[in-house]
N, C-alpha and C positions, 0 to 999 in steps of 0.2 A: 787220531790224526791219520791222514793219508800218507802215501809214499813220499819219502824225502822230507817228512815233517810238515807237509802242507795240510791245512785244515780240511776236514771232510767236506764233500760237496754240499751236504745239507746245511752245515753251519755257514758256509760261504753264502749259500742261497738265502738263508734267513737274514744274514747281515745285509745282503744286497736289497732284499725286499724292504727291510726296515729303513734303509737309506732312501730308497725310491719314494717311500710314503711321505718323507719330509721334503721332497723336492718340489719346487713351484711348478705350475702348469707348463708343460713343454710338449713339443712335437718332435718325433724322430724322423729325419729325412732318410728314406730308404734308397738303396741303389736302384735306379729306375730301369725298366725294360724298354729300351729305345729301338728295338727291332723285333719282329715276330719270332725270330729264332734265337734271340739273346737269352742266355742263362747266366753268363758271367760277363764282366766287363773290367776294363782297366781305368782306374781313376787317375787320369793324366795330371790334372792340376786343379787347385782351388782358385776360383776367381775372387771369392769373398774370403775374408779372414775372420778369425774369432773376434767377436765384439762388433762386427759390422752390422748395420741395419740392412734388412732384406725386405723387399716388397714383392708381392705376387707378380710373377713374370720376369723378375731379375735373374740373370745368369749367375749361378753360384759355383758351378764347376764344369770342367770339360771331361767327358766320358768317352773312352775309346771302345766302341762296340765291335761285334764281329763284322760289321759293315763299314763303319767310318767313325771318325772322331766328331762327336756332337756335343752341343751345349745342354746342360741340365738347368732347367728353369725351376724356380721355387713356386709352389702353389699356394703359399701362405705368406702373410706379413709377419715381421718380427725381427729378432736379433739373433745372429749366429753365435750361440753360446759355447758350443764345443764341437770340434772336428774329431770324429771317432776313427776315421780311416784317412791316413795322410795321403797327399798327392804323390803320384808315382807308384801307388800300390796296384799290383796286377791281380787278375782273376778274382775279383770281388763278386760274390754271388748276388743275383738279383734279389731284392728284398732285404738285404743286410743293412742295418742302420749305419749310416756313414756320418751323420752330424745331428746336432741338437739345435732346435729353434725355440726361442722363448718369446713371450709376448712383451715383457717389460725389460728395458735395458738394465735395470738394477738387479735382475735375476741372473745376468750373464756370469757373474763371479761365483755363483753358487754351484756351477757345474765345472769348476776348475779341476777337481779331482775325479770327475765322473768318467768312468771307463767304458760305459755302455755294456751291451750284451756280449761284445767280443766274439761275434760269430762269423766275422768276415773270413772267407776262404782265400788265403793268399798262397800262390804257388811257390813251392820251394822253401817255405818257412819251416824252421826247425820245430816250432811248437806244433805244427800240423803233423809232422812226421812222428812226434813222440806222444801225441794225444792218446789217452786211454779211453776205454768205454765209459768209465765213470765221469770223466771230464766232459765227454761229448754229451752225456745225459744232462750234466749241469748246465752246459752252454745252451741246450735247447730249452731247459726250464727257465734259465735266467732271461733268455730272450722273450719267452712268454710273459714273464713277470714284468719286464720293462714295457711291453706293448699293451698291457691291460689298462683300462680306464681308471681314473681316481675312484669312481663308485665301486668298481670291482675290488680295488685294493682295500677300501673301507670295509666291504663285506667280508673279505678274507680275514681282516684283523678282528672284526667283531665276532666272527664265528670260529676264530682260532683254527683256521685251515691252512695247511701248507700247500702253496700253489702247485708244487711238484707232484702232489697226489691226485690232481684233477686232470682229467682228459679234456682239453679244450676243443670246442666245436666250431670256433670262429675261424676266419681266414688264417692260414699258416699255423693252425693249432692254437690260436689265441684263446685264452680263457675268457668267457663272457659272463655277464651277470646271471644269466639263466643257468650256466654250468655251476656257479657257486651256490645258487639257490637250490639246485637239484642235488647237491652233494651234502650228505649228512654231516653235521657238526660233531665235535667230540662229545658234547652233551647228549646229542641224539643217539650216537652210537652206544654210549654207556647205558642210556635208558632202554634201548632196544635189547641190549645183551642181558640186562638185569630182569627184563620182563619175560624172558624165555624160561619155560619150566625146566626144572632139573630132571634129567633123564636117569632112569634106573639102569643099573648094570645087568648083564644077563643073569647073574646070580641072585638078583633081587635086592642087593644092598644099594643104598643110595650113595652115589658119588657125584662130585661136581661135573656138570656138563662140559664137554670139550670146549676149547676156546673158539673153535670154528662156529661162526654165526651164519646159519643158512637162511634165516628169515630176511625178507626185504627190509632194508633200513631206510627210513625217511623221517622228515620233520615237517609238520604243518606250519607254514608261514602265513599268518593272517594277513589279509588284504587291508590296506588303508581304505578309507571311504572313497578317495579319489580313484584308487586302483580298482575297487569294486565296481564303480560306475563305468570306468573305461572297459573293464572286462565284459560287462553286460552289454555295453554299447557295441563293441566289436563283434560279439557273438550275434547280436541282433542284426548288425550290418551284413554279416556273411549269410545269415539265414534269409534276410529280406531282400537284399539288393543282388540281382544277378550281375556279378562283376564281369565287365568286359575290359580287355587290356590292349594297350597300344604303346609302342616305344619308339624313340627317335634318338639318333646320335647327332650331337651338335659340336661343331668346331669352335673352340673357345679362344683361339689365339688372338683374333681381332679384339675381342672383349678384354682380354688380359692386357693387351697393348693400350687400349683406350683407358682402361682403369688406371694404369700406371701414369698416363699422361695427365688425366684430370686430377689425380692425387697431388701432383706437383702444383696444381692451381688451387689447392685447399679443399677439393671435393673428395672426402673420404667415404668410401662405400665398399662393402664386401661383394664377392661374386653373388652371394645369396640375395643381396639387395637388388642387384640387376636382374636376377631371376624373378624376384617378386614383381618388379616393374614390367618385365617382358610378359609374364603371365597376365597381369592386369590389362595391359594393352591388347593382348591376344584375346582375352575374354570380351573386350569391347568390340574387337573385330569379328569375333565369332560368338555372338550372343547366345547361340544355341547351347553352349556349354555353361553359360552363366545362369543355370536353371537347375531345377530338381523335380522329382516325380511326386505329385500330390496324390496320395493314396485315396483320400476321401472323394476327390473329384475324378480320379482316374485319368488325369491329364498332366501335361508338363507345365510347371509354374516358372515363368521367367522372372528373374530378379531385376529390380529397377536400378540397383547400384552394384558396383564391382567391389566386393569386400573379401579380401584375401586373408585366410587364416594360415598361420605358420606354426608347425609343431615345435614345441620347446620341451626338452626333457628336464624334469625336476626330480628331487629326491622322493616326492610323493607320487609321481606318475607323470604322464604326458599331458601338457596343457597347450591349447591352440589359441593364443592371443590373435586378435584380428586387426589388420590394417584396413580401416574403412575408407572407401573411395580411393583405393590404391591407384587407379588409372589416372587420377587427377593430381597425384602427388609426385614431386621430383624424387630422384634416386637419393639425394642427400636427406630429404624429409623422411623417406622410408627408412633410411639408415638410422637416423636419430630416434624415430618412433620405435623401430624394432629393438634397438639397444635398450631403451627404457622399458618396453614391455617384457623383454626377456629377463632383464634384471629383476623386475618386480615379480615376474612369474616364479623365478627361482626362490625369491624371498616370501612367496605366498602372500603377496600384497596386491594382486590384481582385483579390480572390481568385476562383479559378474558380467556386466555389460561389455567388458573389454575382452572376454574370451568366449562369449556366447554369440552364436550366429555365424556369419560368413557365408559366402556363396561358392567358395572353392578353397581347398586346402593344399599346402605344400609341406612335404616331409623331406628333409635333407639330411642324409647320413654320410655325405661325402667327407666330412671332417673325421669320421671314424675309419676311413680307408675302404668304405664300401663302394664298389664300382657300379653296381646295379641291383635294384630290388623292386619288389611290388608291394604296395601299401594297401591297407584296408580302408574303404570309404568311411569318412567321418559321418556318423549317423546323426549328428547334431547340427542344427542350423538348416538353412534352405539351400542345401547343396547335395550333389550326387556324384562328385568327381574329386579325386585327389591325385596329385602328381608326386611321384617318388623321384628324388634327385640324388644321383650318385656323385662321386668325386671326379675331378679332372684326371684323365689317364693319358700319360705321354705315349706317343706312338710315332711312327715314321710313315711319310707319304712321299710319292714321287711328284716333284714339282719341276717342270721343264726337263724331265728325264733324270733329275738328280734327287737323292734322298734328302728330305727336309723334316725337321721335328714338327710334330703336330700334337695338340692337346685336345682331347675329345671328352665330351660329357654325355652320359646316357640318362635320359629321363623316361619314366614310364607312367602312363596314365592308367588309373583304375576308375572305371566309370559305371554308373547305373545303366544297364542295358535297356531299361524301360524308358529312360529319358533321352538317351543319345544314340544316334546311329553311327556307323563306322565313318561315314563321310564327315560328320561334324568333328570326330576325334582327329581324323587326318587333317582337316582344315586348321584346327587349333594347333597341332604340332608343327604344321608347315609355317604358320604365322609365328609361333614361338621361336622356331629354329632360325628363321630369317632375321628376327629382331636381335638375337644373340650373336649371329654371325655378321650382321651389319649393325652394330650397336649404337651408331650415332643417333638414331631416332629415340633411344632411351633417355637421352639428355635433354630432349625438347620439352 
């Protein structure tokens, strides 16, 4: 036990990880950065209370930054299950989890005793003054444990690995699936140690080799058939397609406001559904991008229909179900179809014709806290372009000389340079940006 009879950090961490593994799906709301120079902020007060329903765009709290007092909007729909940092708390570091959001109302009570990562930095607190090096290490490790995805938690459990022993390569040191797969399990370590030859002592007598293992330790993880196909396809894509890149920043505030309004009229759709619709209409406006390079004819092949594939992560690998004729479907139709396709994709119940083809692909990692990334072109189907979509990022802009909150979204195109010129990429992004920033056309 630690000082004062407290349990060792490793034991507490193990208990916390076990507890987290049994919790229902949830999202931690971090302390946002509401100005370019903000590193800490004061949580003035909560507008929403525990148990309240929250829609994307709703004001949940008031934050006092180094510039002004501003409203914090939610980027997700759900229910406020737990407030981790109470109103009136000062000097909360940016990125510190301050609340828990769950999808289902019945899950709210399951977080009654949830205390979070407890990494908020509060000025003048006695706990901060007395914190030791070991407790600081525990706080960092517990925060990483809380922020990992369910898939990573499952891998950690299956491979009997303590998260505190892994160096995370994700944002803020978060442990990713790749980190776990690249870390040797206890079984692999034992096998590697046993396979090393015993070394003779200088006198020639045989003694057990020292405990120090100098050989590189690893474990071969066989690919599933799906992962093997994906790996080959991505390698072929990078080898064959000369990737050209272009990015754009989109203001989301008008879309979030519209989405909130139409939801009250019974039209439920996610931001991603509006992105799909905007992509489809932009492909219709800029048909040069609704095409692919035909190697056999050495020419660009135009597609006759706008079929948008959307990347969905499953336990077996990445699947890209297709919304066929997406430009002619309403946002609510896209929402219903996408929910059904994603659900059946994760259950491995899609028909081949439902995930083969497509004239354009969307990959959205915004829900994982990714602000911006570049994707590899999907080599399957009649396409040569993929759009990587990050998450909405709160920021501040001057409006009539006064600071005002702003939510921006970064999208990045990866395109086959043989099929598209820079002008076509620019025209597409211009059309897409206009449709999201003036979203009323997406409801027609």
